[in-house]
C-alpha positions as CSV (number, residue, x, y, z in Angstrom):
1,X,-14.2,-4.5,-14.9
2,X,-13.1,-1.1,-13.9
3,X,-10.6,-2.7,-11.6
4,X,-8.9,-4.4,-14.4
5,X,-8.7,-1.2,-16.8
6,X,-7.0,0.6,-13.7
7,X,-4.6,-2.2,-13.1
8,X,-3.5,-2.1,-16.7
9,X,-3.2,1.7,-16.7
10,X,-1.1,1.5,-13.5
11,X,1.1,-1.3,-14.6
12,X,1.8,-0.8,-18.1
13,X,1.5,3.1,-19.0
14,X,2.6,4.8,-15.5
15,X,6.4,3.1,-15.4
16,X,6.7,4.3,-19.0
17,X,5.7,8.3,-18.4
18,X,9.3,8.8,-17.0
19,X,7.8,9.2,-13.4
20,X,9.7,6.1,-11.9
21,X,12.8,6.5,-13.8
22,X,14.8,9.4,-12.0
23,X,16.6,7.8,-9.7
24,X,18.1,4.4,-9.0
25,X,16.3,4.5,-5.2
26,X,12.6,4.7,-6.5
27,X,10.5,1.5,-6.0
28,X,6.8,1.1,-7.4
29,X,4.5,-1.3,-5.6
30,X,1.5,-2.5,-7.5
31,X,-1.0,-4.5,-5.5
32,X,-4.4,-6.0,-5.4
33,X,-6.4,-8.1,-2.9
34,X,-9.1,-8.0,-0.6
35,X,-10.3,-4.6,1.3
36,X,-11.8,-5.4,4.7
37,X,-12.0,-9.4,4.2
38,X,-13.3,-10.0,7.6
39,X,-16.5,-8.0,7.0
40,X,-18.7,-10.2,4.6
41,X,-21.2,-7.3,4.2
42,X,-18.4,-4.6,3.1
43,X,-15.5,-6.7,1.7
44,X,-14.4,-5.4,-1.8
45,X,-11.7,-6.2,-4.1
46,X,-8.9,-3.4,-4.3
47,X,-6.1,-2.3,-6.2
48,X,-3.0,0.1,-5.2
49,X,0.0,1.5,-6.0
50,X,2.9,2.5,-3.7
51,X,6.1,4.6,-4.2
52,X,9.1,3.9,-2.1
53,X,12.0,6.4,-2.2
54,X,15.0,4.6,-1.0
55,X,17.2,7.7,-1.5
56,X,15.3,9.6,1.4
57,X,16.2,6.9,4.1
58,X,17.1,7.8,7.5
59,X,19.1,5.6,9.8
60,X,17.4,5.3,13.5
61,X,17.5,2.9,16.1
62,X,14.8,1.1,15.0
63,X,16.2,0.4,11.8
64,X,16.1,2.3,8.2
65,X,13.2,4.3,7.9
66,X,12.0,4.8,4.1
67,X,9.2,7.2,3.2
68,X,6.3,5.7,1.2
69,X,3.3,7.4,-0.4
70,X,0.7,5.5,-2.1
71,X,-3.1,5.2,-2.8
72,X,-5.8,2.6,-3.3
73,X,-9.1,2.1,-4.6
74,X,-12.0,-0.6,-4.2
75,X,-14.6,-2.1,-6.3
76,X,-17.0,-0.3,-4.4
77,X,-15.1,3.4,-5.3
78,X,-13.9,3.7,-1.6
79,X,-10.4,5.2,-1.9
80,X,-7.6,5.9,0.7
81,X,-4.3,8.2,0.0
82,X,-1.5,8.0,2.2
83,X,2.1,8.9,3.2
84,X,4.2,7.4,6.0
85,X,7.3,5.2,6.5
86,X,8.6,1.7,6.3
87,X,11.3,-0.2,8.1
88,X,12.3,-2.9,5.8
89,X,14.5,-6.0,7.3
90,X,16.2,-7.9,4.8
91,X,17.5,-11.4,5.1
92,X,18.9,-13.4,2.3
93,X,16.2,-12.7,-0.6
94,X,13.3,-12.2,2.0
95,X,12.4,-8.7,3.2
96,X,9.9,-8.3,5.8
97,X,8.6,-4.7,6.1
98,X,6.3,-3.0,8.6
99,X,4.8,0.2,7.8
100,X,2.7,3.2,9.2
101,X,0.9,5.5,6.9
102,X,-1.9,8.1,7.8
103,X,-4.0,9.2,5.3
104,X,-7.3,10.3,3.8
105,X,-10.2,8.0,3.3
106,X,-13.2,8.4,1.2
107,X,-16.1,5.7,1.4
108,X,-17.6,5.7,-2.0
109,X,-20.4,3.3,-2.1
110,X,-18.1,1.1,0.3
111,X,-17.6,0.9,4.1
112,X,-18.0,4.1,6.4
113,X,-14.8,4.0,8.4
114,X,-16.0,6.7,10.7
115,X,-13.8,9.5,9.5
116,X,-11.8,10.9,6.6
117,X,-8.4,10.5,8.7
118,X,-7.4,7.1,8.9
119,X,-4.2,5.2,10.0
120,X,-3.1,2.2,7.9
121,X,-0.5,-0.1,9.7
122,X,0.8,-3.0,7.4
123,X,3.2,-5.9,7.5
124,X,4.6,-7.3,4.3
125,X,6.7,-10.2,3.4
126,X,8.5,-10.0,-0.3
127,X,10.6,-12.4,-1.8
128,X,13.2,-11.1,-4.2
129,X,12.8,-12.8,-7.8
130,X,15.5,-10.7,-9.6
131,X,17.8,-7.8,-8.9
132,X,15.0,-5.2,-9.5
133,X,12.0,-7.3,-8.8
134,X,10.1,-8.7,-5.8
135,X,6.8,-10.4,-4.9
136,X,5.2,-10.3,-1.9
137,X,2.1,-10.7,0.3
138,X,0.9,-8.0,2.8
139,X,-1.8,-7.5,5.7
140,X,-2.9,-4.3,7.0
141,X,-5.4,-2.5,9.5
142,X,-7.0,0.6,8.9
143,X,-8.5,2.6,11.9
144,X,-9.2,6.1,12.8
145,X,-8.0,5.9,16.3
146,X,-11.4,6.8,17.7
147,X,-11.3,10.2,15.9
148,X,-14.7,9.7,14.8
149,X,-18.0,8.7,16.5
150,X,-17.3,5.3,15.4
151,X,-14.2,3.5,14.5
152,X,-15.2,0.1,12.7
153,X,-11.7,-0.5,11.2
154,X,-10.8,-2.7,8.1
155,X,-8.7,-5.5,7.7
156,X,-7.0,-6.1,4.3
157,X,-4.7,-8.6,2.7
158,X,-2.8,-7.8,-0.8
159,X,-0.6,-9.6,-3.3
160,X,2.2,-7.1,-4.2
161,X,4.4,-6.8,-7.2
162,X,7.5,-4.6,-6.3
163,X,9.7,-3.2,-9.1
164,X,13.0,-0.7,-8.7
165,X,13.1,1.6,-11.8
């Protein structure tokens, strides 16, 4: 129930606060899915939000780098806040987007990932359903790169709703 209330707050209230209306290059991604689906004992529902600022892109030899910042929380009150970059590759109405986002993790009552500093790598495929709206699916892996005494990692999948404001 807590997850549903948070979803309602993020989807219906946040965009109306004026936070997402300052620039035509702002996108917000709202996502939900399963945190650590490959660990039957610690898997948990998750909900997150991510801001993509298309105006702060950088052209590189790898493609267009866009900064991203976001956070998610699980039903077990584990939380991850992150910032990093993504490299979207668009072909027609389909966009494939790899990303790398270091961040800070708090286990709450969820899985102990071994360290407060964690690194998230993700791959998303999204389909344009209108000029300013996409739906997508993403998979990510979170790991502390052996910074801690243990490094169990977590694999997650999400369904994404991406809206340009």
